[in-house]
N, C-alpha and C positions, 0 to 999 in steps of 0.2 A: 548461022546468024547470031545465036547467043554468044559463041565463042567471040565473033567479030565485035559485037556489041561490048561485052566487058573487056576487050584490048582497047576499043577506045574511049572506054569510061574514064572520064579526068577523076571520079571519086577514088577509083584505085591507086592512082598515082599519089592524090592525098594521103591516104592511108598508109603507101609506103614510107612516104616522106615523113609523115608521123609518128607511126609506130616502130619502124624497124630501126630507125638510130639509137633508142634505149638498149637495143640487144647486141650493139656493136661496139666493140672495144679496141680503139686503136693499137692498144699493148699486145694483143692476141693476133696479128698481121695484117695485110691490106684490108683496109676497110673496104675498097671496091669489090674484093672476093667476099668478103663475109656477109656485103650488102646483095650480091648476086646469090651466095648459095640460101640465105634466109628467104629472097623473093622466089627462088626456084623450089622450096620446098613448100613454102608457102601455095604456090600454084598446084605441084604434085597433090598436094593433101586436098585442095579445093576439087581439083579435077576428080578424084578418088571418090568423095564424098558426094558429090555431084551424079557421077556415074551410078553410084549405088542408089542414090535417090530417085533417078530415072528408070533404072533396071527394076527396083520394086514398085514403083509406081506403074509401069507397063505391066508387071505380073499380077498386080491388083487389079489394074484396068481388065485384063484379060479373065480374071477369075470372076470378077464381078458381071461380066457382059455375058457371061455363058450362064447366068442364073436369072432366068426370066422375072422370078418373085423377085431378085432385088430390085430389079429394074423398074417394077410396080412400086414398090417400098420408096425408093429414090424419087420416083416421081411424084409420089402423094407427100413424100416428107418435103421436098423442095416447095411442091405447090402451099403446102401449110405454112412453111416460113416466110415465103412471100406474100401470101394472104396476110399473115400476121403482121408482117411488117408495113404491109399497107394500110391496114387498120391503126397501125400504131402512127403512121405518116400524118393520116387524116385526123387523127384525135389531137395531135400534137398542135396541128397546124389552126384548130380551133381555140386553142388557149391563148 
């Protein structure tokens, strides 16, 4: 689903149209070939980085989920953060 969303995202086309021409030189061969190579390299690098992030996040999630103490700390920490935000919003509304 994420890949399909990225493929249909017009911001990526704008990025390619505005960024890649800076690195293309007609003197070095076919402009189309250079564009395709640069675009393909960007896709390969992006997929590699996103894959590493997903694998790392999954590994960290499994590691943290297997520790009940962490789940309690996480619950209290998030509760404290949300309570703090609620207090801040309440005091900001009075000003």
